[in-house]
C-alpha positions as CSV (number, residue, x, y, z in Angstrom):
1,M,0.0,0.0,0.0
2,I,2.8,2.4,0.9
3,S,4.7,1.7,-2.3
4,R,1.6,2.4,-4.4
5,L,1.0,5.7,-2.5
6,I,4.6,6.8,-3.1
7,G,4.2,5.9,-6.8
8,L,1.1,8.0,-6.9
9,R,2.9,10.9,-5.3
10,F,5.6,10.9,-7.9
11,L,2.9,10.8,-10.6
12,Q,1.2,13.8,-9.0
13,L,4.6,15.6,-8.9
14,Y,5.2,14.9,-12.6
15,R,1.7,16.2,-13.6
16,G,2.0,19.2,-11.4
17,S,5.3,20.2,-12.9
18,S,3.6,20.6,-16.3
19,E,1.9,23.7,-14.9
20,A,5.3,25.4,-14.5
21,G,5.9,25.2,-18.2
22,L,8.6,23.4,-20.2
23,F,11.0,26.3,-20.3
24,R,10.9,26.8,-16.5
25,M,11.3,23.1,-15.8
26,L,14.3,22.8,-18.1
27,F,15.9,25.8,-16.4
28,L,15.2,24.3,-13.0
29,T,16.6,20.9,-13.8
30,V,19.5,22.0,-15.9
31,V,20.7,25.1,-14.1
32,I,19.1,25.6,-10.6
33,L,19.3,22.1,-9.2
34,P,22.9,21.4,-10.2
35,L,24.0,24.7,-8.8
36,A,22.1,24.0,-5.6
37,G,23.6,20.5,-5.3
38,L,27.1,22.0,-5.8
39,F,26.5,24.6,-3.1
40,L,25.3,21.9,-0.7
41,I,28.3,19.7,-1.4
42,Q,30.8,22.5,-0.8
43,R,29.1,24.1,2.3
44,I,27.6,21.2,4.2
45,A,30.7,20.8,6.5
46,T,31.4,24.5,6.8
47,Y,30.1,26.5,9.8
48,P,27.2,27.4,10.1
49,Y,25.9,25.4,7.2
50,P,25.8,22.0,9.1
51,F,23.0,23.6,11.2
52,V,21.4,26.0,8.6
53,I,20.9,23.5,5.8
54,P,19.2,20.7,7.8
55,A,17.1,23.3,9.7
56,A,15.9,24.9,6.4
57,M,15.0,21.5,5.1
58,L,13.1,20.6,8.2
59,C,11.2,23.9,7.9
60,I,10.2,22.9,4.3
61,V,9.1,19.5,5.4
62,W,7.1,20.9,8.3
63,L,5.4,23.4,6.0
64,V,4.5,20.7,3.4
65,H,3.3,18.4,6.2
66,H,0.9,21.0,7.7
67,R,-0.4,22.1,4.3
68,R,-1.1,18.7,2.8
69,L,-4.8,18.0,2.4
70,D,-4.8,14.2,2.7
71,H,-4.3,13.6,6.4
72,H,-7.8,12.4,7.1
73,F,-7.9,10.5,3.8
74,L,-4.8,8.5,4.6
75,G,-6.1,7.9,8.1
76,A,-9.3,6.4,6.6
77,I,-7.6,4.0,4.1
78,H,-4.4,3.2,6.0
79,L,-3.9,2.0,9.6
80,R,-0.6,3.9,10.1
81,P,-0.5,7.0,7.8
82,A,2.6,8.2,9.8
83,L,4.6,5.5,8.0
84,V,3.5,7.0,4.6
85,Y,4.5,10.5,5.7
86,L,7.9,9.3,7.1
87,T,8.7,7.3,3.9
88,E,7.9,10.3,1.7
89,Y,9.9,12.7,3.8
90,I,12.9,10.3,4.0
91,L,12.9,10.1,0.2
92,F,12.5,13.9,-0.2
93,T,15.4,14.7,2.2
94,L,17.7,11.8,1.2
95,P,20.2,14.2,-0.5
96,V,20.7,16.2,2.7
97,T,21.0,13.0,4.8
98,V,23.6,11.5,2.4
99,L,25.6,14.7,2.5
100,L,25.6,14.8,6.4
101,V,26.7,11.2,6.5
102,T,29.4,11.6,3.9
103,A,30.7,14.7,5.7
104,T,30.9,12.5,8.9
105,L,28.3,14.7,10.6
106,Y,26.7,11.7,12.3
107,I,25.1,13.6,15.2
108,H,23.6,16.1,12.9
109,A,22.2,13.2,10.7
110,M,20.7,11.5,13.8
111,V,19.1,14.7,15.0
112,F,17.8,15.4,11.5
113,A,16.2,11.9,11.3
114,A,14.7,12.3,14.8
115,A,13.1,15.6,13.7
116,L,11.6,13.9,10.6
117,I,10.1,11.2,12.8
118,L,8.5,13.9,15.1
119,I,7.1,15.7,12.1
120,A,5.7,12.6,10.5
121,F,3.9,11.5,13.6
122,S,2.2,14.9,14.2
123,V,-1.1,15.5,12.4
124,P,-2.5,19.1,12.4
125,S,-6.0,19.5,13.7
126,R,-9.0,20.1,11.4
127,E,-9.1,23.7,12.7
128,I,-5.6,24.4,11.6
129,Q,-6.2,22.9,8.1
130,A,-9.4,24.9,7.7
131,S,-7.7,28.1,8.6
132,Q,-5.3,27.8,5.7
133,A,-8.1,28.9,3.3
134,V,-8.1,32.5,4.7
135,K,-4.4,33.2,4.9
136,L,-4.5,35.4,1.8
137,Q,-6.9,37.9,3.2
138,L,-4.1,40.5,3.3
139,I,-3.9,40.4,-0.5
140,P,-6.5,42.8,-2.0
141,T,-9.3,41.1,-3.8
142,G,-8.7,43.0,-7.0
143,M,-5.3,41.4,-7.3
144,F,-6.6,38.2,-8.6
145,E,-3.3,37.2,-10.2
146,W,-1.7,37.2,-6.8
147,Q,-4.6,35.4,-5.2
148,S,-4.4,32.6,-7.7
149,G,-0.6,32.5,-8.0
150,I,0.1,32.4,-4.3
151,R,-2.3,29.6,-3.7
152,K,-0.6,27.6,-6.4
153,N,2.9,28.4,-5.4
154,L,2.7,29.1,-1.7
155,V,5.1,26.4,-0.7
156,A,7.6,27.4,-3.4
157,L,7.4,31.0,-2.3
158,I,8.1,30.3,1.3
159,L,10.9,27.9,0.2
160,F,12.5,30.6,-1.9
161,Y,12.0,33.3,0.7
162,I,13.9,31.3,3.4
163,P,17.4,31.7,1.8
164,G,17.0,35.5,1.8
165,L,16.3,35.4,5.6
166,F,19.7,33.8,6.0
167,G,21.3,36.3,3.7
168,F,23.4,37.8,6.5
169,Y,25.5,34.6,6.3
170,H,26.3,34.8,2.6
171,I,25.3,37.3,0.0
172,G,24.7,34.5,-2.4
173,L,21.7,33.3,-0.4
174,S,20.1,36.8,-0.9
175,A,20.8,36.6,-4.6
176,V,19.3,33.2,-5.1
177,S,16.2,34.1,-3.1
178,L,15.6,37.3,-5.1
179,F,16.1,35.6,-8.4
180,L,13.7,32.7,-7.7
181,L,11.1,34.9,-6.1
182,T,11.1,37.1,-9.2
183,I,10.6,34.2,-11.5
184,V,7.6,33.0,-9.5
185,F,6.0,36.4,-9.2
186,V,6.3,37.2,-12.9
187,S,4.6,33.9,-13.7
188,F,1.4,35.2,-12.2
189,Y,0.6,37.1,-15.3
190,S,0.6,34.4,-17.9
191,E,-3.2,34.0,-17.8
192,Y,-5.4,36.7,-19.2
193,E,-8.6,37.5,-17.3
194,P,-12.0,37.4,-19.0
195,L,-13.3,40.6,-20.5
196,N,-15.9,41.2,-17.8
197,M,-13.2,41.2,-15.2
198,L,-11.1,43.6,-17.2
199,I,-13.8,46.2,-17.7
200,A,-15.3,46.0,-14.1
201,G,-14.7,49.3,-12.3
202,T,-12.2,50.7,-14.8
203,V,-11.8,54.4,-15.7
204,G,-9.9,54.1,-19.0
205,S,-7.0,52.2,-20.4
206,G,-4.3,54.7,-19.3
207,K,-5.3,55.0,-15.7
208,F,-6.0,51.2,-15.5
209,L,-2.5,50.3,-16.7
210,L,-0.8,52.9,-14.4
211,A,-2.8,51.8,-11.3
212,K,-2.1,48.1,-12.1
213,V,1.7,48.7,-12.3
214,I,1.9,50.8,-9.2
215,R,-0.2,48.5,-7.1
216,H,1.4,45.2,-8.1
217,A,5.0,46.4,-8.3
218,G,4.5,48.3,-5.0
219,L,3.3,45.3,-3.1
220,F,6.2,43.2,-4.6
221,A,8.6,45.9,-3.4
222,I,7.2,45.6,0.1
223,I,7.6,41.9,0.1
224,L,11.2,42.1,-1.0
225,F,12.2,45.0,1.2
226,P,13.1,42.9,4.3
227,L,15.4,40.7,2.2
228,M,17.1,43.8,0.8
229,L,17.7,45.1,4.3
230,I,19.2,41.8,5.4
231,A,21.5,41.8,2.3
232,F,22.6,45.3,3.1
233,I,24.6,43.9,5.9
234,H,27.3,43.1,3.3
235,K,28.8,46.5,2.8
236,D,30.7,45.6,-0.3
237,F,27.6,44.5,-2.2
238,R,25.2,47.3,-1.2
239,W,25.0,48.9,-4.6
240,L,24.6,45.6,-6.3
241,T,21.8,44.7,-3.9
242,A,19.9,48.0,-4.6
243,A,20.5,47.5,-8.4
244,Y,19.1,44.0,-8.5
245,F,16.2,45.0,-6.2
246,L,15.2,47.7,-8.8
247,A,15.8,45.2,-11.6
248,S,13.3,42.8,-10.0
249,L,10.7,45.6,-9.7
250,N,11.3,46.4,-13.4
251,L,10.8,42.7,-14.3
252,V,7.4,42.6,-12.6
253,T,6.5,45.8,-14.5
254,F,7.7,44.1,-17.7
255,A,5.5,41.0,-16.9
256,I,2.4,43.2,-16.4
257,L,2.9,45.4,-19.4
258,L,3.7,42.4,-21.6
259,K,0.4,40.8,-20.5
260,Y,-1.7,43.7,-21.6
261,Y,0.4,44.4,-24.7
262,Q,-0.7,41.0,-26.0
263,Y,-4.0,40.7,-24.0
264,R,-6.7,38.4,-25.4
265,P,-9.8,37.8,-23.2
266,G,-9.6,34.6,-21.3
267,A,-6.5,33.3,-23.0
268,Y,-3.3,31.8,-21.8
269,S,0.1,32.8,-23.2
270,G,3.0,30.3,-23.3
271,A,5.0,33.0,-25.0
272,H,4.5,35.3,-22.0
273,Q,5.8,32.6,-19.7
274,M,8.9,32.0,-21.8
275,L,9.7,35.7,-22.4
276,T,9.4,36.7,-18.7
277,T,11.5,33.8,-17.5
278,L,14.1,34.6,-20.2
279,A,14.0,38.2,-19.1
280,C,14.7,37.2,-15.5
281,V,17.7,35.1,-16.6
282,V,19.4,37.8,-18.8
283,S,18.7,40.6,-16.3
284,V,21.3,39.0,-14.1
285,I,23.6,41.1,-16.3
286,L,22.8,44.5,-15.1
287,P,23.4,46.4,-18.4
288,V,20.8,44.1,-19.9
289,A,18.4,44.9,-17.1
290,L,18.7,48.6,-18.0
291,F,17.7,47.7,-21.5
292,F,14.3,46.4,-20.2
293,I,13.5,49.9,-19.0
294,L,13.3,50.9,-22.7
295,I,11.4,47.8,-23.5
296,N,8.8,48.7,-20.8
297,L,8.3,52.1,-22.4
298,F,7.5,50.4,-25.7
299,L,5.2,47.8,-24.0
300,A,3.4,50.6,-22.1
301,I,2.5,52.4,-25.4
302,G,1.5,49.1,-27.0
303,G,-0.4,47.9,-24.0
304,H,-2.3,51.2,-23.7
305,R,-3.2,51.0,-27.4
306,N,-4.4,47.4,-27.1
307,L,-6.5,48.1,-24.0
308,R,-8.2,51.0,-25.7
309,T,-10.0,48.4,-27.8
310,F,-11.6,46.9,-24.7
311,L,-11.8,49.8,-22.2
312,D,-12.2,53.0,-24.2
313,A,-14.6,51.7,-26.9
314,G,-17.5,53.6,-25.4
315,N,-15.7,56.8,-25.0
């Protein structure tokens, strides 16, 4: 029974990865995962990483465990669902366990395993699970892209935010966190809302587009601001931190403007997903990031012209 459930979990993971898009999955598997693996191999035995890396992994497992929706289902079909949880989490964290053992950090590995057991044998109450549905009430209802995107990517967003919180250890953690968070947030704009949602409460194409950019990029800046302050501890990289912070805001603006430049009611754009991800990658080179400011001016003009067809037709 456990082996079948594990096989089903891998099948769900495979199907769920298709929502990220082929370009993003190739980038993740070919670039991000190898670099992350190399970082873990080089740092696992270096202070303070023997503590930080397992602790971060345990936080991820705890988050996944308390957000999964199959607790009561597994309890109904299986006598000991904790064994299912433990098997899944052991497989998920196997790379970290292997690195701890190969680095002769046996005590760390045993504490890590004990913590996994404690997580697996704890089941959140129905009240805690039910409360998860209202955690997005701080996001304004008009920002439907964020409402939908955060629900789909909440675990990934928290996972990518964690390295930035430890950015005072190494500036690279802040850089990785900023890069991955930007990729996730720009993906929110790949789906085009139906026409009735677009025209509800609008006052014209120009004001609509300006308000959209200010509201969304402004909230994104608020979310990233704590990570920027943490990264500012590294004095030698302060100007780079500020530059990449502004580049990330520009990329969110780019994603919004590109959406309405090629807006079609109720459609989905794979081209938008590919272009925004590619823009995030090439913007690592700061002179290229400046080039996107000019592109945004072009997109703003084209987006305003495109939206006039839908918003200003009666004027």
